[in-house]
N, C-alpha and C positions, 0 to 999 in steps of 0.2 A: 372677323365676321365680314360677309360680303355685302356690298351695297346693292340697291335695286338694279342698277345698270349691270353690275357684275353677275347677279343672279340671272338676269335676262340673257346675258352673253352665254352663260353656262347652258341655259335652256336651248338657245339657238344652235349651239355646237352639238348638243345631244340630238336635236331634230335633224341636223345636217347629216349626222352619222347614222340616222335610222330613217332613210327615205322609204317611200312606198315603192313596190316593184314597178318596173317599166311596162310589164305585160301582164294582163291585157290592158292596153292603154285606155280603152273605153271605160274601164272600171277605175283605174288608179289616177289617171290624169285629172279628173274632177276633184279628187281628194287633194292632190298637190295644189291645184288651182285655188281651192277653198282656203287652204292653210296660208297661201301666199297673199290673200287679200288684206292681211294686216290685222290691226286690233291691238289692244293693250296687253293681251295675254295675262290678264289679271288673275285668273283662276290658277294656272300653273305657278305663277309667282307666289300666290298665297300658299301653295303646297310647299314650295322651297322655303318660304318664311316660317312656316309651321315647323319644318325640320330644324331650321337654324335657331329656333328658340332653345333647342336642347343640345345641339352639337354644331361644330364647324364643318363636319362632313356632310355637307348638303347634297353631295353627289348621290348619296343613298336614296334621295327622294326624286331624282331626275326621271326615272321610269314612271313614277306615280304622277309627277307633274305633267309629263307628256300624255299620259293616259287621260288625265282630266281635260287637257286641251283637245284631244281627239274626240272625246265624248261631247264636249261643248260644241264643237264644230259639226258633229253628227246631228245634234239637236237643231242647229241653225239651218242646215241643209233641208231637213224635214219641215221645220217651221216655215221656211220660205215657200215650200210647196203648199202647205196648208193655208198660208196667208196670200197665195198667189202674188208674191213680192217679186217685182222685176229686177230690183237692185239690192245689193248687199255691199255696204261701204263704198258706194258710188260705182260699183261694177256689176255687170250682169250676174244674177244668181245662177247657181249650178243648173237648175231645171230650165232656166231661160237660155243659157248658153248651149246646153246639150238638150235634154228632154226630161220629162218627169220620171220615166222609168230608170234612166241612167242615174238621176239624182237620188232616187230611193235606194238603189243598189249601192252606189258609192257611199251614201250615208251609212248603210248597214255594215259595209266592210270597215269603215272607220271605227265603228263601235267594236267590231271583232278585234281590230288592232289595239284598241284601248286595253282590252283584257290581256292581249299578248304582252303589252308593256308592264302591266301590273305583275305578271308572272316573272318578270326579270328581276324583281326584288329577291335578294339572295336568301333571306331568312324565311323558311317555310311557314313558321308560326305566324309571322307578321303578314305574309301573303294571305293567309286565311282571314285574318282580321280585316285586311284591306278590302278583300272581295266582299265580305259581308257588309262593310260600310258602303262600298261603292254600289252594290246592288240595291241597298236601301235608299240611298240618295238618288240613284238613277230612276227607281220607281216613283219617287216623289216628284221628280222633274216631270215625268210623264203625266202624273196625276194633276200637277199644277197646269200643264198645258191643256188637259181636258177641261178643267174648271174654267180656264180662260175662254175656251171655245164655247162652253156652255153659257157663260155670261153674255156672250154676243147675242144670244137668242132670248135673253131675259130682259125685261124692262127694269126690274129692280134687283139690285145686288147690295147686300149689307156691307158695312165697312169691315166687319169681322171676317166675312167671306173673302173680300178683296185682299186683306192682309194675309190671310191663310194662303190664298192663291199665289201671291208674289213670294211668300216664304218658300213655297214648294217649287215654283217655276224658276226663281232667280236666286234666292238666298241659300237654299239648301246645298247647292253645289259649292258656294263660297265657303260655307261652314265645313262641308265635307272635305274640301281640298286642304284646309288648314289642319283638320283632324288626321287626315291620311298622311300628310307630310310629317306631322308630329309622331305618328306611330312608327314611321320609318326610322326615326331617331330613338325609338325605344320608350317614348313617353307613355305614362300610365293611362289607364282607361279614364280616370278622373280628369286628368289634364286634357285628354282628347275631347272629353265631353264638354268641358268648359270652352275649349277652342271652337268646337262646332257651334255651340250656342252663341258665342261671340260673333262668328261669321254670319250666322243666321240673322241676328239682330242688326248687325251692320249692313247686311244685304237688303233687308227690308227698308232701312233708312236710306240706303243708296237709291232704291226705286222711288221712294217718296221725293227725294231730291230731283230725280229725273222727271217726275210728274210736274213738279214746280217749275223746273227749267223749261219744259216744253211750252208752258203758257207765259211765264214771267221772265225767262232768260233774255239777256241782251242778244239780239239777233247777230250783231257783229262778232260776238264771242261764241255763241252756240253754233253759228254757221248755217242757220236756216231761219226762216220766218217763224215767229211764235204761233202756237195754236194748232199744230199738226194733229194732236190728240183730239182737240175739239172738232176739227174738220172731219176726222174719221169716226166721230161719235164713240170714242173709246171711253170705257168706264175706268176712270183713274181715281186716285184719292180726292182730287179736287172736285170732280163731278159728284162723286158719292157723298162727300161731306156736304156739298152745297145742297143736294137733294134732301139730306138728313136735316139741315137747319132751316131750309126755306119754308116760308109760309105757303098757304094754299095757292095763291095767285103766282108767286114767284116760281114755285115748283112746277106749275103748269106751263109757265113761260120757258123755264129751263128744259123741260121735257120736249116742248115744241122744237126748240133749237137743236136739241140732241137727236132729233129724228128728221132733220132736214138734210138734203144733199150737201156735199162738201163745197159746191160752187155757189151756195146760197149767199147773196150779198149781205155783208154786215154780221155774219154768223160769229166770227171770233170775237169781235168787239162786244156784241150783245152778251155772249156767255161770260166773257171776262168781267163785264160790268156787274153781272149777277154774282160772280165770285167775289168781287170787291165789296158788294153790299153786305156780305156775310164774313168778310175778312178771312177768306179761305186760305190765302197765302200764309197768314199768321198761324192758322191751325196746322198747316202742313209743316212749317218750321218748328212749331211746338212738338209735334209728334216725332219729327226727325231727331230733335235734341233729346227727347225722352228715350228713344230707341238707342241713340248713341251712348247715353249715360248707362243704360242697362247693359249694353255691349261691353263697355270698358269695365264694368263691374265683373263680368265674366272673365275678361282678360286679367284683371287684378287677382283672380283666384287661381290662376295658372302658376305652377311652382317654378317656372323658368325665371332666371335672374332678370331683374328690372331692366338692366342695360341691354339685355338681349331682346327685350320687347319694344325698344325705342323705334326701330325701323318700321315695324308693323303698326305701331300707334300713329306714327307720322303719316304713313301712307293712307290709312283708313280716315284719319282726320282730314287730309287733303281731299280725298274722294267725296266725303260728306259735305264739304264746303266749296266744292268746285262750282265754277260759273259757266262751264261749257261741257 
């Protein structure tokens, strides 16, 4: 079996052997730039791990893993446009470095190449299954993004709505990557289904941990000052849960702070004090642990040998307990 580092090396080698064309440079240079910005490449790694649960021939899943990475980066390019974000991983976003039209078109062609890589899987029957799963997941990601944008215009969002949104926008692709990788190894529909559910549950828990870290993480470890979501008036688990539990006066106070500009003095401290009054951090931890338990129940139901599951279990556990 391959380690995480060895799987990443296989992915990097595959990517190096399948670069974008050089011409027209105005179309493909932004694609190469975006992929070079770094990141954990978690989603393609999950695809390879899903395959490795059932076979040592993880090379079977390399085209799928790279397709997942291309799709993910396509969504990031377009998300940055919609968010008017100037930076991505500390570097200028594609639409900032070039322009919006270039970013839209370069994102589009990344999506097209994602499909090209899916077609590189040799078994035609498996390709059909992969395309069906990929299309379903891709549509969910778009739906999640639309819900996220809709929420920005609404004063009230329920916790159930928020959890559904992050499942679609973030977690669906994690579960889909695992299931697609497993299908490349010939895994049954039942095993693929359990793996997809595992990835979705773990993905929602991952986002809850992100919400917690943004407000309560150690700045020295997270690498930024806490409270970015508060400053941007984002609807996260913490704010939604606080609004759900707060009494009338505290709810009015929280809504006041959540509608003030980012540069309002004392904003982060005031909102965090309201969170602390209702022990919101503990609620976040409890939900994360509940989701983690449900996720591992799904993994337990997968027919792959327990020893082959160890690497995936370890990685997900580390992600859900990370402090940065």
